[in-house]
N, C-alpha and C positions, 0 to 999 in steps of 0.2 A: 438550596431548594429541597424540600422534603421528598418530592417524588423524583428528583434527579439523583441517581445513584453515583456519586462521585467517589466516596471513600478516600478522597484526596483533599487535603486542606489547601485551598487555593485563593483565599482573599475574599473580601466582602465589598470592594469598591463598586460603585455604580457601573463602571465600565466592564468589570469582570462579571457582574450579575447580568448585564445586558448580553454579554457574550454567552453566558451559560443558557440564557433563554433561547438564543439562536441554536446553540448546540442541541438543546432539547428538541427543537423542531427538526433539525437535520437528522438526529438519531432515529426518529420515527420513520423517516423515509429510507427505503432500502436502495439507496443510490450511491454512486461514487462520491467522494468528497476530496477536496483539495484544500489543504491548510497552508497558509503562507505566513511568514513572519521571521523576524530576526532570530539568530541563534540565541537560545536561552529563554525564549518567551513561553515555552511549554507546549509546543506543537504536539509532541508525543503524549503529553498528559491529556490534551483535548481529544486526541485520537482515541485514547482509552476510554474517556468519558463518553464519547459517541458510541463506542462499542458496548459499554456497560448499560447503556440506555436504549439499545436497539433491540429489535426482535431476535437478533443473533447473539444476545448476551450470554446464553447458556452454551454457546459453542466457543471454539478457541479464538483467541486474539494472538496473532503472530506478527512480530515487528522485525523489520530488516532495514539496516542503514545502507542504502544503495551507494552512498558516497565512499564507503570504507572498503568496498570490494571491487576486484577486477571484473571485467565483463564476463569472462568465462566462469568465474566462481559464482557470480551473481546468478547467471543462467542456471548453473547446476543446483544452487540452493533453492531457487524459486521453482524450477520445473522438475528437479530431481534428475537422476541419471541411472543408466543401466550399467551393470558390471562390464568392464572392458571398454567403455565409451571413451576413456582417456587414460593416461598413464596411471594415475592414482585411484582409478575407479575399481576397487577390489570387490565391491559388492553393489547390489542395487540399492538405491536410496530414494525415498520419496522426497519431493520438494515441498516448499512452504505452501504452494497452491493446493496440494493435496492435504497437507497437515491442517490448513485453515479451512478446509472445505466445510461449508455451512456457517462459517464464522467470518472473521474480519482479518484482512491482511493489510498491515500498515507499511507503506513504502516511504521511508524517510529519505530526504535528500534526492528526490526523484530526478531533479535537473542534472545530477551528476552522472546519469547513465548515458551511454553512447547512442547515437542515432540508430545503429543496427539493432541494439537491444530494444529501443523504443518501438521499433516495428514489431518485434516479437510480442512485446507487452500489449501493444494495441490490438493485435490479433486475439489474444486471450480475453481482453476486455470486451471486444466486439462479439466473440463467439462463445466464450466460456470453455474453449477447447485448447489444449496444448499437447505437446509431445515431450517426453523426457529426453535429455541429451542421450543420444545413442539408441533411443527407443524406436519401435516400429508401429506402435499403436497410439491413437489419439486417446486422451484422457479428458473427461469432462469435469469442470470444477464450478462450484457455486460459492464464490466468496465476495464479500463486500470489500472493495478497495478504498482505502483512505491513503492519500499521498500527501507529502509535505515537502516544502522547500524553504530555504532561507534566502533564495535568490529572487530577483524580479523575473518571474516566469514569462511575462509578456515580452520583456527585453530579450530573454533567451530564445523565444520564438522568432522575434524580429531579426536577431543576429544569426539564426539558422542552427543554433545548438540544441534546440528542443523542437520536436515535431508539433506543428500547429494542430493537426488532427488529434493527437494525443492530449494536448492541452485542452481542447474543447471537450474531449471525452471525459477528462478528469474534472473539468470545471463545470 
């Protein structure tokens, strides 16, 4: 599509073109988005396309694979940390929520996060406020969240491994 900034060569089938039309509509809305599909179908590609066609396209796009990180590392990467908050915290570090402020934060493999982490994430999604690990002050963030999973997220909700309120917030 001429007005859809993909800069990515992704096929011309009718199915892909229909999907790109949906992406175009989603991109214009400044809402959360949830992308589901099997591994290798291009969820991260579509997340970038949504960002590139959104009102936030001139701001940063930050991507994190939640499934490849421990809960404590994920929390530190997303929220940042203060010097001395844990053994290897030798300096203050801003997190991805601050880095992507005004832009888009892509949370890949969201269903791989723990229930405890999901509570913290839900609070940020509801309020736009978080606190760095070891921090004493609230920080406001304005990011668009795009989340993705290769799992059946409704099944994860049903079996109790994914919070229903977070699912509805993302979806």
